[in-house]
C-alpha positions as a printed Julia matrix, in Angstrom:
407×3 Matrix{Float64}:
 16.97  200.27   93.56
 16.49  201.32   97.2
 14.1   198.88   98.84
 14.11  200.17  102.4
 15.03  203.81  102.38
 18.79  203.24  102.61
 21.67  202.79  100.23
 21.16  200.31   97.43
 23.67  197.62   96.5
 24.56  198.71   93.01
 26.87  197.14   90.46
 30.34  198.66   90.25
 31.45  198.1    86.69
 34.39  200.46   87.05
 36.0   198.43   89.83
 39.64  197.56   89.12
 41.16  195.34   91.77
 44.8   194.53   92.33
 45.34  191.77   94.85
 48.1   189.26   95.56
 47.68  185.67   94.5
 45.8   183.47   96.93
 43.94  180.22   96.8
 40.78  179.42   98.73
 40.35  176.52  101.12
 39.33  174.03   98.41
 41.63  175.43   95.79
 44.66  173.47   96.83
 47.38  176.14   96.98
 47.09  176.74  100.71
 48.05  173.74  102.83
 46.49  173.01  106.18
 49.73  173.98  107.89
 49.5   177.51  106.55
 45.97  178.2   107.71
 46.04  181.17  110.04
 42.52  180.9   111.46
 39.23  179.14  110.99
 36.69  181.26  109.09
 34.15  182.71  111.52
 31.36  185.27  111.37
 32.59  188.19  113.44
 29.97  190.83  112.64
 26.26  190.79  111.88
 24.55  193.72  110.17
 20.82  194.35  110.13
 20.7   197.47  108.0
 16.93  197.23  107.56
 15.39  194.02  108.86
 12.06  193.74  110.68
 12.38  196.08  113.68
 16.1   196.72  113.2
 17.6   199.7   111.39
 21.3   200.4   111.0
 22.23  197.75  113.57
 25.8   196.42  113.59
 26.73  193.75  116.12
 30.31  192.47  116.58
 30.32  188.76  117.43
 32.86  187.27  119.82
 33.47  183.63  120.73
 30.34  183.67  122.93
 27.83  186.43  122.19
 24.38  186.64  123.79
 21.68  189.1   122.77
 19.64  190.27  125.73
 16.59  192.42  126.24
 12.9   192.3   127.08
 10.28  190.6   124.95
  9.89  192.46  121.66
 13.4   193.91  121.65
 14.4   191.89  118.57
 16.57  189.16  120.1
 15.09  186.28  118.11
 14.94  188.4   114.95
 18.66  189.08  115.22
 19.46  185.39  115.48
 17.05  184.65  112.64
 19.03  186.95  110.34
 22.21  185.02  111.21
 20.56  181.68  110.48
 19.13  183.0   107.22
 22.59  184.01  106.01
 23.91  180.61  107.05
 21.24  178.81  105.04
 21.83  180.98  101.99
 25.53  180.2   102.3
 24.65  176.5   102.25
 22.82  176.98   98.95
 19.21  176.99  100.18
 16.81  178.86   97.86
 15.48  182.19   99.01
 11.83  181.14   99.34
 12.77  178.34  101.74
 14.91  180.64  103.85
 12.26  183.38  103.99
  8.82  181.74  103.68
  7.31  184.8   105.34
  9.56  187.44  103.79
  7.0   190.24  104.16
  7.41  190.02  107.94
 11.11  190.86  107.54
 10.4   194.2   105.87
 10.65  197.15  108.27
  7.16  198.31  109.23
  7.69  201.88  108.08
  9.21  200.93  104.73
  7.11  202.42  101.96
  6.83  200.75   98.54
  8.37  202.51   95.56
  6.48  203.42   92.39
  6.52  199.76   91.29
  5.21  198.54   94.66
  8.56  197.08   95.74
  9.63  196.68   99.35
 12.4   194.66  100.92
 15.08  194.35  103.58
 18.88  194.39  103.91
 21.2   192.19  105.99
 24.89  191.34  105.95
 27.85  189.94  107.84
 31.63  189.92  108.03
 33.6   186.68  108.01
 37.19  186.73  109.25
 39.75  184.13  108.23
 42.91  183.54  106.17
 41.72  185.96  103.46
 41.24  188.74  106.03
 37.87  190.32  106.89
 35.37  189.72  104.06
 32.02  191.54  103.99
 28.82  190.18  102.5
 25.81  192.49  102.07
 22.42  191.6   100.62
 19.39  193.57   99.46
 16.31  191.35   99.23
 13.06  192.32   97.55
 10.14  190.82   99.43
  7.28  192.39   97.46
  5.85  192.01   94.91
  8.13  189.01   94.26
 10.82  187.56   96.49
 14.28  187.89   94.98
 17.84  188.97   95.77
 18.21  192.29   93.96
 21.66  193.26   95.17
 24.66  191.45   96.59
 28.12  192.74   97.33
 31.21  190.85   98.45
 34.15  193.0    99.53
 37.59  192.32  100.93
 40.65  194.47  101.59
 38.58  197.51  100.69
 37.79  196.16   97.21
 34.57  195.0    95.61
 35.02  191.35   94.62
 31.46  190.57   93.53
 28.53  192.84   92.83
 25.08  192.0    91.5
 22.16  194.18   90.49
 18.68  193.68   89.09
 18.67  194.96   85.49
 15.52  193.42   84.04
 12.63  192.88   86.49
 11.03  190.55   83.96
 13.84  187.98   84.25
 14.63  185.64   87.13
 18.29  186.68   87.09
 20.53  189.46   88.29
 23.54  190.83   86.45
 26.72  189.84   88.29
 30.3   190.91   87.85
 33.37  189.71   89.65
 37.02  190.65   89.56
 39.29  188.88   87.09
 42.47  191.0    86.94
 43.57  189.39   83.69
 43.15  190.53   80.11
 39.51  191.18   81.08
 39.49  193.07   84.41
 35.88  192.17   85.24
 33.79  189.14   84.27
 30.05  189.63   83.82
 27.36  186.97   83.75
 23.75  186.48   84.87
 23.09  184.63   88.13
 19.78  183.34   89.51
 17.97  185.82   91.74
 16.9   183.21   94.32
 20.36  181.94   95.31
 23.33  183.55   97.02
 25.78  184.55   94.31
 28.77  184.17   96.63
 27.94  180.49   97.09
 27.94  180.02   93.3
 31.32  181.63   92.66
 33.45  178.5    93.26
 31.54  176.9    90.38
 31.88  179.9    88.08
 35.38  181.31   88.67
 38.27  179.57   86.94
 40.97  180.65   89.39
 43.58  181.43   86.71
 44.48  185.02   87.64
 45.51  186.67   90.88
 42.17  188.47   91.04
 40.18  185.3    90.48
 42.16  183.48   93.13
 41.42  186.18   95.67
 37.74  186.17   94.75
 37.68  182.4    95.28
 39.49  182.65   98.61
 37.09  185.34   99.86
 33.96  183.54   98.64
 35.0   180.19  100.08
 35.9   181.8   103.38
 32.4   183.29  103.64
 30.77  179.99  102.68
 32.77  178.03  105.27
 32.11  180.62  107.99
 28.37  180.68  107.31
 27.91  176.95  106.9
 29.51  176.27  110.28
 26.27  177.29  112.02
 24.03  174.79  113.81
 20.72  176.01  115.22
 19.9   174.03  118.35
 16.44  174.29  119.93
 15.98  171.36  122.33
 12.35  170.24  122.71
 12.09  168.27  125.99
  8.64  166.9   125.13
 10.2   165.07  122.18
 13.31  163.84  123.99
 11.8   161.51  126.57
 10.82  158.44  124.56
 13.24  155.71  123.43
 14.32  156.11  119.8
 15.57  153.73  117.1
 19.32  153.8   116.51
 20.45  155.6   113.38
 23.4   157.6   112.09
 23.76  159.33  115.45
 23.66  162.97  114.33
 21.85  165.3   116.69
 18.87  167.04  115.11
 17.81  170.62  115.74
 15.08  169.7   118.21
 17.31  167.07  119.9
 14.45  164.54  119.78
 17.06  161.85  119.0
 19.21  162.67  122.03
 19.27  159.04  123.24
 20.46  157.84  119.83
 23.31  160.38  119.8
 24.32  159.45  123.33
 24.43  155.83  122.17
 26.92  156.91  119.5
 29.08  159.08  121.75
 29.18  156.34  124.37
 30.8   154.07  121.77
 32.73  156.42  119.47
 33.67  159.33  121.76
 34.28  157.84  125.22
 36.37  160.76  126.5
 33.78  163.34  125.51
 31.06  161.1   126.87
 32.82  160.97  130.23
 33.09  164.75  130.22
 29.37  164.98  129.5
 28.75  162.85  132.57
 30.7   165.35  134.67
 28.73  168.24  133.15
 25.47  166.37  133.8
 26.4   166.01  137.44
 26.84  169.77  137.71
 23.43  170.59  136.23
 21.1   167.72  137.13
 19.49  166.97  140.47
 20.99  164.27  142.67
 24.33  162.49  142.31
 25.35  161.59  138.74
 28.16  159.12  138.13
 27.67  158.54  134.42
 25.41  158.76  131.38
 24.37  155.31  130.23
 22.55  153.93  127.21
 20.41  150.81  127.06
 19.28  148.83  124.01
 15.65  147.73  124.41
 14.13  144.5   123.07
 11.95  146.32  120.55
 15.06  147.65  118.78
 15.15  151.14  120.33
 17.63  152.75  122.71
 17.09  154.86  125.77
 19.51  156.91  127.82
 19.68  157.31  131.57
 21.7   158.95  134.31
 23.72  156.57  136.42
 23.49  157.25  140.15
 26.23  155.09  141.63
 24.61  152.65  144.03
 21.17  154.18  143.48
 18.65  153.26  140.75
 19.36  154.89  137.39
 17.1   157.69  136.13
 15.85  157.38  132.54
 15.96  160.63  130.58
 12.18  160.43  130.31
 11.95  161.19  134.03
 14.12  164.31  133.92
 12.71  167.8   134.07
 12.49  170.05  131.03
 15.39  172.19  132.2
 17.6   169.17  132.8
 16.91  167.84  129.3
 17.59  171.19  127.65
 20.76  171.55  129.68
 22.01  168.1   128.65
 21.24  168.65  124.96
 22.98  172.03  124.82
 25.98  170.69  126.72
 26.23  167.72  124.34
 26.23  170.11  121.37
 29.12  172.06  122.86
 31.1   168.94  123.69
 30.8   167.13  120.36
 31.22  169.29  117.27
 30.07  169.22  113.63
 30.65  165.5   113.13
 27.92  164.59  115.61
 25.4   167.22  114.51
 22.86  167.09  111.69
 24.43  169.9   109.72
 25.63  170.24  106.14
 29.41  169.95  106.39
 31.9   170.8   103.66
 33.51  167.42  103.09
 36.25  168.87  100.88
 37.42  171.31  103.58
 39.92  170.01  106.17
 38.64  169.78  109.74
 41.41  172.18  110.75
 39.58  174.93  108.84
 36.12  174.19  110.16
 34.57  175.33  113.39
 31.09  175.19  114.84
 28.86  178.13  115.67
 26.0   177.13  117.94
 22.9   179.26  117.42
 20.72  179.02  120.52
 17.59  181.16  120.61
 16.36  181.22  124.2
 19.52  179.69  125.59
 18.23  180.19  129.14
 14.74  178.82  128.49
 13.77  176.39  131.26
 17.19  176.57  132.96
 17.65  177.52  136.58
 20.5   179.77  137.68
 22.86  176.9   138.44
 22.32  175.23  135.07
 22.71  178.49  133.18
 25.93  179.33  135.0
 27.42  175.89  134.31
 26.42  176.05  130.64
 27.89  179.54  130.19
 31.18  178.55  131.79
 31.31  175.43  129.6
 30.63  177.49  126.47
 33.26  180.1   127.33
 35.87  177.47  128.15
 35.34  175.52  124.94
 35.11  178.63  122.79
 38.47  179.83  124.08
 40.32  177.3   121.89
 38.64  178.53  118.7
 36.81  175.33  117.76
 33.32  176.4   118.8
 31.53  179.74  118.91
 28.14  180.56  120.38
 25.53  183.13  119.37
 22.35  183.07  121.39
 19.61  185.0   123.11
 18.72  185.28  126.79
 16.17  187.12  128.87
 16.94  190.04  131.12
 17.42  187.93  134.24
 19.89  185.57  132.59
 21.79  188.52  131.13
 23.09  189.4   134.6
 24.63  185.94  135.05
 26.06  186.13  131.52
 27.72  189.48  132.23
 29.45  187.97  135.25
 30.85  185.08  133.19
 34.34  185.63  131.83
 34.54  185.17  128.06
 30.87  185.96  127.41
 29.78  189.14  125.6
 26.26  190.43  126.18
 24.64  192.73  123.61
 21.8   194.72  125.14
 19.02  195.38  122.62
 16.85  197.48  124.93
 18.21  200.72  123.53
């Protein structure tokens, strides 16, 4: 079924794969010492998604999408986050509550009134480049009608809608044993790739490669953390908790309380970064426990009075929150981590829509240089959006790739 005027993701029952034995990250056969690289999303495809058609965007360690308002910057990042959430096991209706808005405007319904959209990505890692492509029906009922997982030029998983009256798709994955292909129904509201580790036994060479590819994609997608600091929510003292930074960074003071105690070296580095992007001299970032049981953070000024975060400007607060995200990592962020996967295999991809929002030129330059420097060691990647003015500064920053969406 072609939902958007392009190629459909059909089942390939005649696929016969021959691949060497491998074991995925949680399978146990590959030790941490043999891991060649952390899984990372290296390409984003918007085949037919909102205002995008046939768009393919390579993703480097720091990639920023630039262009005027309406060029599709936020939509591009939304597609990335949607894939990340599906990889984490979120149901389709929660990921796309307004799925009709994702259908290309000129897409015409077929004879059954069906319209949809198509997105995909490539995740690089120990199993080599692995492609994931999805066809989603948005109307008349939201469902995944086609999914394809490919690696080394072979189809490892393919699903297709066979009976529109059922809430399942027919899936088949490579086995390479006595039965070359295994077939089974999968739910049409969940990512099939994320279900494979629960369905594949891992007894044949083909199954082991399917597991390795699927787990690589899951790890790469689930490494994403969408950060959208909201200064208006970051000023008040907050009660102490588990110390994991939330998307809106409203609990920034709580997280700084944790890093001050548990991560003193990173906390000291944050103080140096704060001094580069905040007004006036900054000698440290302090945290104070208040009598009512809350904590507040402040900038230390040497011999001068300290400045509570509540007195900082919006740009300063956004700058601090984004810098803290880059300096900490998954363990200090409110994200769904894979506990069974060694830290050596996990990285963080910061998704920052409107990275430059509220920042002046100095703050943006410092943040870009920080991101590029940290991303160079492979632990953290950044995918974000910036306006046209900020794009110029980004292009002048070594290690930052700017994708211009104006054309």
